[in-house]
C-alpha positions as CSV (number, residue, x, y, z in Angstrom):
1,X,25.2,3.3,20.6
2,X,23.6,6.6,19.8
3,X,20.0,7.1,19.0
4,X,18.3,9.9,17.1
5,X,14.8,11.0,17.6
6,X,12.9,11.4,14.4
7,X,9.3,12.2,13.7
8,X,7.3,11.7,10.6
9,X,3.8,13.2,10.0
10,X,1.4,11.3,7.9
11,X,-2.3,11.3,7.4
12,X,-4.7,8.4,7.4
13,X,-7.9,8.5,5.3
14,X,-11.0,6.4,5.4
15,X,-11.3,4.0,2.5
16,X,-13.2,5.4,-0.4
17,X,-16.3,3.7,-1.7
18,X,-18.4,4.2,-4.7
19,X,-22.1,3.6,-4.8
20,X,-23.4,4.7,-8.2
21,X,-22.7,6.5,-11.5
22,X,-25.0,8.9,-13.2
23,X,-25.8,8.6,-16.0
24,X,-25.0,4.9,-16.4
25,X,-24.8,5.3,-20.2
26,X,-22.9,8.1,-22.1
27,X,-20.8,8.9,-25.1
28,X,-17.0,9.6,-25.1
29,X,-16.3,13.2,-24.0
30,X,-19.4,13.3,-21.8
31,X,-19.2,14.0,-18.1
32,X,-20.6,11.5,-15.6
33,X,-20.8,11.8,-11.8
34,X,-19.6,9.0,-9.5
35,X,-21.3,9.1,-6.1
36,X,-19.9,7.5,-3.0
37,X,-18.1,8.4,0.2
38,X,-14.7,9.6,1.5
39,X,-13.4,11.1,-1.7
40,X,-10.4,13.3,-1.1
41,X,-9.7,16.7,-2.8
42,X,-6.5,16.0,-4.7
43,X,-5.1,16.6,-8.2
44,X,-4.3,12.9,-8.4
45,X,-8.0,11.8,-8.5
46,X,-8.7,9.6,-11.5
47,X,-11.6,7.6,-12.9
48,X,-11.2,4.3,-14.6
49,X,-13.5,3.0,-17.3
50,X,-12.5,-0.6,-17.8
51,X,-8.8,-0.3,-18.5
52,X,-8.9,3.4,-19.6
53,X,-7.8,5.9,-16.9
54,X,-9.0,9.5,-17.1
55,X,-8.4,12.6,-15.1
56,X,-11.4,13.7,-13.0
57,X,-12.6,16.6,-10.9
58,X,-13.3,16.4,-7.2
59,X,-16.8,17.8,-6.5
60,X,-17.0,17.0,-2.8
61,X,-16.5,14.1,-0.4
62,X,-19.4,12.2,-1.9
63,X,-19.0,13.1,-5.7
64,X,-16.4,13.0,-8.4
65,X,-17.0,14.2,-12.0
66,X,-15.4,12.0,-14.6
67,X,-15.0,12.5,-18.4
68,X,-15.9,9.4,-20.4
69,X,-13.0,8.4,-22.5
70,X,-13.3,8.4,-26.3
71,X,-13.0,5.1,-28.1
72,X,-14.8,2.8,-25.7
73,X,-17.8,0.7,-26.6
74,X,-20.2,-1.7,-25.1
75,X,-20.4,-2.4,-21.3
76,X,-17.6,-1.8,-18.8
77,X,-17.1,-0.8,-15.2
78,X,-16.2,2.5,-13.5
79,X,-13.9,3.0,-10.5
80,X,-12.3,6.0,-8.7
81,X,-8.9,6.6,-7.1
82,X,-8.1,9.7,-5.1
83,X,-4.4,8.8,-5.3
84,X,-4.5,7.9,-9.0
85,X,-3.5,4.3,-8.3
86,X,-5.7,2.4,-5.8
87,X,-9.1,2.2,-7.6
88,X,-12.3,1.3,-5.7
89,X,-15.6,0.4,-7.3
90,X,-16.8,-1.7,-10.2
91,X,-20.0,0.2,-11.2
92,X,-21.7,-0.9,-14.4
93,X,-21.4,1.6,-17.2
94,X,-22.3,1.5,-20.9
95,X,-20.9,3.5,-23.8
96,X,-23.5,5.1,-25.9
97,X,-22.8,4.8,-29.6
98,X,-21.3,7.9,-31.2
99,X,-23.4,9.8,-33.7
100,X,-21.9,10.2,-37.2
101,X,-23.4,12.8,-39.5
102,X,-23.1,11.6,-43.1
103,X,-25.1,14.2,-44.9
104,X,-26.7,17.5,-44.4
105,X,-29.6,18.7,-46.6
106,X,-30.8,22.3,-46.7
C-alpha cells in the first residue's frame, strides 16, 4: 500500500457573540450598529432582522454596521454572521413606523 502525505491549512476563529444593538428602534433603510466580540472582516458578513437577511459592513472586531431592511414592522430580533450562514445573537429590535407625507402646504 502506498501513502501520500497531504497538508491542509485552515483557520479557527473564536465564536462570535453579540451584546447590544444601537439604536434599538429604527426605520427601514437606517443603519444600526451591532456590538459584540470576535467579528471577522469578511465580505460574507450579514445581519439578520427576524427572517430578513441583509448585507452589512465590518467596522472592527467588536462592531458591525447593519442596514435595517424595508418592510419590517413591530418587534423582532437581530443577529450577525461573519460567514453569512451561522447567525449568533437574538437582540431585541423594533421597527419604527415609516413616515408618509400626504400633503405639503406652502
